[in-house]
Every structure is written in structure tokens, then in C-alpha cells.
ROZA-525161 format. One line per 3 residues: number of its first residue (from 1); their letters; for each residue x, y, z of N, C-alpha, C. Coordinates in steps of 0.05 Angstrom, whole numbers, plus 32768, in hexadecimal, padded with zeros to 4 digits. Atoms other than C-alpha are relative to their C-alpha. Layout:
REM ROZA-525161
NUM) a) X Y Z X Y Z X Y Z  ...
REM end
This chain:
REM ROZA-525161
1) mke) 8014 7FEB 7FF1 8353 7F37 7DC1 7FE8 7FE9 8013  800C 8016 7FE8 8327 7F1C 7E00 7FDE 8015 7FFC  801E 7FFB 7FFB 82DA 7F2A 7E02 7FFA 7FFC 801C
4) lsk) 8005 7FF8 7FD8 82C9 7F45 7E4D 7FDE 8000 7FFE  801D 7FF4 7FF9 827E 7F45 7E64 8000 8007 801B  8002 7FEF 7FE2 8265 7F65 7E99 7FDD 7FFB 8007
7) yqc) 8024 8000 7FFE 8217 7F5D 7EBC 7FFF 8018 8016  800A 7FEF 7FF8 81F8 7F95 7ED7 7FE6 7FFB 8011  8019 8000 7FEA 81BF 7F9C 7F12 7FF1 8015 7FF1
10) eyc) 8015 7FF3 8010 8184 7FB2 7EF4 7FF3 8014 8011  8003 7FE9 7FF1 8176 7FDC 7F33 8014 8013 8008  7FED 7FE5 7FF4 81B4 8003 7F47 8015 8000 7FEC
13) hte) 7FEE 7FFF 8016 81DA 7FF4 7F04 8019 7FFF 8008  7FE5 800A 7FF9 8214 7FDE 7F24 800E 7FEC 7FED  7FF6 8014 8019 8241 7FBA 7EF4 8018 7FED 8014
16) yre) 8001 8019 7FF6 8258 7F73 7F09 8018 7FE9 7FEE  7FF7 800E 800F 8292 7F48 7EEC 7FF1 7FE5 8005  800E 8014 8001 826D 7F0E 7F06 7FE1 7FF9 8007
19) ksa) 8018 8005 8001 8228 7EF2 7EF8 7FEF 7FFC 8021  8009 800C 7FE1 821A 7ED9 7F45 8001 8019 800F  7FFC 7FED 7FF8 8234 7F17 7F5D 7FE6 8012 7FFD
22) ceq) 8014 7FEB 800A 81FF 7F47 7F2F 7FED 7FF1 800D  801B 8013 7FFB 81C6 7F0E 7F40 7FFD 8005 8021  8000 8002 7FDE 81D6 7F14 7F92 7FFB 8022 8000
25) cek) 800A 7FEA 7FFE 81D1 7F62 7F85 7FE4 800A 7FF6  801A 8002 8009 818E 7F5C 7F62 7FEE 7FF8 8018  8010 800A 7FF0 8171 7F32 7F92 8002 800B 8022
28) nhk) 8004 7FEF 7FE1 8183 7F60 7FCF 7FF1 801B 7FFF  8014 7FE0 8006 815B 7F9F 7FB5 7FE8 7FF2 8006  801B 8007 7FF5 811C 7FA6 7FD4 7FEB 800C 7FED
31) vkp) 8015 7FFA 8014 80EA 7FAE 7F97 7FE1 8005 800A  8017 7FFC 7FF8 80AB 7FBD 7F91 7FEC 8011 8014  800A 7FF0 7FE0 809B 7FF4 7FC8 7FE4 800A 8001
34) kik) 8017 7FED 8004 8057 8012 7FD0 7FFC 8014 801B  8007 7FE6 7FEA 8042 8050 7FF7 7FED 7FF1 8013  8016 8007 7FEA 801F 803E 8036 7FF1 8014 800A
37) ksi) 8010 7FF3 7FEE 8016 807D 8058 8011 801F 7FF7  7FF0 7FE5 8005 802E 80CA 8048 7FF0 8012 8017  8006 7FEB 7FEC 802F 80FA 807D 800D 801C 7FF7
40) yqp) 7FF7 7FE7 800A 802B 8143 806F 7FFC 800F 801B  8003 7FE5 7FEB 802E 8187 809D 7FEB 8011 7FF5  8013 7FF0 8004 7FFD 81BA 809C 800D 8019 7FEE
43) yev) 7FF6 7FF1 800F 8007 81F5 8069 800F 8015 800F  7FF1 7FEC 7FF1 801A 8224 809D 8018 7FF8 8004  7FE0 800E 7FF9 805A 81F3 80AD 8011 7FFD 7FE1
46) cns) 7FF9 8005 8019 8065 81E1 806A 7FF4 8007 7FE6  801A 7FF1 801C 8046 81FF 8027 800E 7FF6 7FE4  7FF4 800E 8015 8072 81D6 7FF9 7FE9 7FE2 7FF3
49) gyp) 800D 800E 8008 8039 81A3 7FF6 800E 7FE2 7FFA  7FFA 8024 8004 8065 815E 7FF6 8001 7FF8 801B  7FFD 800C 7FEB 8064 812D 802F 8016 8007 8011
52) mri) 7FE4 8002 7FF0 809A 8133 8069 8009 7FE3 8003  8001 8016 7FFD 8094 80EB 8072 7FEF 7FED 7FED  800A 8016 800D 8082 80AA 804A 8009 7FED 800D
55) nik) 7FF8 8012 7FFF 807B 806F 8063 7FF5 7FEA 7FEE  8000 800F 801B 808C 8033 802B 7FFD 7FE6 800B  8001 8023 7FF6 8078 7FEB 8031 800A 7FF0 7FEA
58) fen) 7FFD 800C 8013 809E 7FB7 800D 7FFB 7FDF 7FFE  8011 801C 8001 8094 7F6F 7FF3 8001 7FEE 801B  7FFC 8011 7FE8 80AD 7F4F 8033 7FF6 800D 8019
61) gev) 8013 7FF7 7FF4 807F 7F79 8058 8005 800F 8015  7FEC 7FE0 7FF6 80B2 7FAE 8076 7FF5 8019 7FFA  8008 7FE3 8004 809C 7FF4 807E 8017 8013 8009
64) ity) 7FE8 7FEB 7FFA 80D4 802B 8072 7FF9 8017 8006  800B 7FE6 7FFE 80C8 806F 8089 8018 8015 7FF3  7FEB 7FEB 8008 80EB 80AA 805E 7FF7 8019 800E
67) rrg) 8007 7FE1 7FFD 80EF 80ED 8071 800D 8014 7FF0  7FF8 7FF0 8014 80F4 8125 8049 801B 8014 8013  7FF1 7FF5 7FFB 8133 814E 8050 8009 801B 800E
REM end
């Protein structure tokens, strides 16, 4: 009988056979995001109350904008 071991990324839950590949995956993820700005539309344009865009700032200082679909 063979014992098999796998490693799983804590962020995306992808499984790897090699520990080094899993560590590389975990280091690649940008963690600890913070909402920098939320952009809303007037009630007459969008009455859902949810933001149309959100600017997220990450640990490395980069700001990414997410748009609602």
C-alpha cells in the first residue's frame, strides 16, 4: 500500500502533489484587500442599492476596480 500526500492552497483550494507548487500558488494570491472607494448610482438609475464599482487596494499598493455585471 502507498501513502499519498497532497497540498492544498488555503486561498483557492487547488490541490498539488508538490509542496513547492502549493507554496508558489499561495504566494501569488493578493490577500488582505481593503475597499478604498464605492461608486453608487442614483436611485432613479439603479434602485438595488448596491455599488456599481468598487475600488479595492491590496497590500502591494495596487488598486483594482471591480464592476458589477
